[in-house]
C-alpha positions, 0 to 999 in steps of 0.5 A: 576498488582503488584508493583514487575512487574513494578520495583517500586510501583510508576512506573505506566504503562500508558497501565494500566491506560486507562479508558472508558469515558462513555460520549465520548465513548473513552479511556482516560488516567487517571493517578490520580486514585481518579480523575473523568473521563474527560467530554471533548472530548480527543481533547478538550485540543488541544488549551490549550496544543498547546502553550506548544509544543516544536518546530520541530527540523530537524535532520541529513540526513539518510545515503547516501540518503541525505534526510531531515529527521526530528523527531517531538519533543513532549511536555515533558508531566511530568504527563505521568509516565515512562514505566515499567521495560521492557524498563527502567530496573527493581529493580533487576538490570536485563537489559531488552532485548531491549534498543533503542540506548544503545545496540551494534549491533550484528556482521554481518553474512559473507554473505549479506542477502536481507531482507524483511520489509513491514508492512506499511499496518498494520501501517496504519490500526494501526491508526484505533485502536488508534483513541480513545486514548486521546490527551496527548497520541497523543502528546507523539506519535508525538515524535515517528514519523519520516517524509520525504518530498514527494517532490510533487510526490503525490496528496498532501494528501488524501481526504475523498471524493475520493479513497485513494492510499498509497505506503507502502515500506519496505527497506533492509537498516540496521536500528533499534536495533538488526538488524545489521545482516540483509540486506546489510552492508554499503548499503543505502538500496533498495525498497525491498518490495513494496505494493500499497494500494488502498482504494475505494472511497466508502470505501467498498473495498481495493486492495493491489498490490505487486510490485516485487523488481526485476521487470525491469522498468524505474526510472524517474528523481526525484527532491529530498529535501536535508538536507540543504533544497535545491532540487536536481534532481537525474537523472533517469535510464532506464531498471533497477530493481524497487528496485533501486528506493529507497536508490540508488544514494540518492533516497528517498521514493518520487522517489519510488512514482514517479516510481510507478506512471509511472509504473501504471498510479496511483498517490499516496496520501502518502507513509509509510516506515517501518524497520525490527523492524516493523515486530518484534514489531508489531507481538509481540504487538498483541500477535503473528500472527496466521500462518499455514504451510503445510510442515516443513519450514527450511531456514538457511539464514533467521533463520527459523525453523518451523514444519508443522501445526499452529503457532503463530509467533512474534518477531524474528520468525515472521521476519524469516518467512516473510524473507524466500525465500528458504523454500517456492515454488521455492525459488524465490522472487515471492514465498516470496511475497505469504507468505508475503501477507498471513502473512500481511492478518493474522496480519491485521485480528488480528489488527481489531479483537475485542481482539485487539480493546477492549484492552487498553494495546494492543492499547498502545503497538501497538501505540508505536510500530507502530509510532516508526517503521514508517517513513511517508511523511511530509503531514501526519507527525502529529498523528492527520492526521495519525488518520484521515487517519487511520479512512478512511482506517478502513472503509472497510470490511476485506472480501473485501481486496484483495492482488494481485501481479503485473503479471510478467514473467522471463526476456527473455533476461537472461540465468540465470533468475534473473529479471522479466518483466511485462506481459503487457496486464494482468498488464495493466488490473489490473492497470486499475481496480485500476485506475477506482476504480473497486474492485477485490472482489465482493462488494455489492454497494448501487447503481447498475450500471444497474439502470443508464440509460447510463449503459443500453446501454450495455445490450442486444444482441451482434453481431458476431465480423465478422459482426461489421463494424467500422471506427477508428479515432485518436482523441487524443490518442498516435501516431499510435493508429488508425492503431494499433487498426485496426491491433488488431481488424482484426488480433486478434479479427476478426473484418475484416470490420474495417477501419483506418480513420487517425486523427479525425477532432478534438480531443475529451476529451475521447474515444467515439463510435457513432452508429445508433439504428440498430447498437446497437448489433455491438456497444455492441460487440465492447465495450466488445472487447475494454473494453469501458465503457457505458459512451463512447457509443453515440447512434444516432436517425436514423438507418444506411443505407446500409454498413454505419459503426460506428465511433470509436474515440480514445481519451487521455484515450486510453492506447493501442490496447487491453487494456480496457478503463475502468477497466475490471469487473474481475481480469485476470485469472493468477493474484496471489491473496490472500483474506485478510479474509481467512487463507491460509497455506504456502507451 
């Protein structure tokens, strides 16, 4: 790179100074060209520099949310030179296109525009890409991160020995330079796009569930940290749009976490929130996101104008693509979710490609863009913690990452369809798969379930439903579970030889099915119908006599008649899916 492109010969771009340390295998920032490479680990300077870090300073709350938001103050690090003219201006006096905090907002359009911001998943995986950077750079990135309390809505933090659940939230609040024409004017924003990213315990696979913004659901009471450090309980709302779980009535991302947990039964470990600039800056940092479309796409609202064919989208054009709704499908939010998933899949493929991971310049740009566009919960407000999380998230193979949309249907109470409601059975099956760490893609595991002795109980012949004889007890399930199960078995599944025995003599920790050896075919059939795991089967040692029935005792894990106790082996047929390793053209 010549001096003219920098603005001044002595202004060195840190992106051009990353060198590979052969002793550590990591990229390190070398500012003195004559100095030898460090022989220490990039984290070896932690102790020496820790005392020089300035204190964390709380800043003003974010709009009407009243959130105690803070941005970490990094060490001045004088040895890090200023960035090149694209951020600081250049010798010719030309003004760069983007100068954060110095440019007036554009005049807003006359109509409100519901806009999309969703790239938290990419930001999470971004930390994989930057995991090899040096400590000096980590200290610099710490100053970019904004954190918000999680208000104890999650687990308290991810752990390497269990599955990870991250809530990725996009809001239509106007934040960031050049975004004044997007979103709702004077609005604190909404949870406009939400993804639940689940990474399996063994890190072989991942699932990203899209939750429609217009889904009618219940928002629980939400204890929320205020700017002065006090806690205020924001009252919940019944039967309202999911997107009101953020921004409205002073709700923060922790309230969206609670809403998702109540909806899915899945407790989050962390949340990440992005703004409009996330789409623009990340897509630009990777050199564009490859997208293909089957037809011309034009949307005056999102400012999209693309011809059919292959495109490499970045900046404003990328944002216009992921915001479009009227140009695809039937113009619904569900159609927009499809192209968001396609775009995010392509972006993540680009992030994990060799072209990105082996380029220090791209890594620098990505780290800058990601940390500036990212707001996280306070449990992962340090770049080191984000790095550790990113390393865990980066272990799965892209071919085993599947995007799915929570199954919904038009709200039957509306004449003009504006909202959606859950398809209860299909949605619960999908939630159950995630809760039980079942992959949505076929994954080759180290230990096959068939090797487990308990799993062998499910192998063998099945009786006909009409030949299954069972007594149903409620041993800790919801009130009325035994009768509802009986009705479902008889009226839906044809298990006519079933009886409601009421409450069990004692509660059980989980649902069990006790049976005799000569009832094994009946037990396997009932297990199939009920979605019982092998662990629920309790075979006896003596054969049943005459018309003796099996005993099904419903425990606290029972979620409802027809709802599998454990995750189903397959995704319900009508669940919308996108596999991250495959390119799908927008239609």
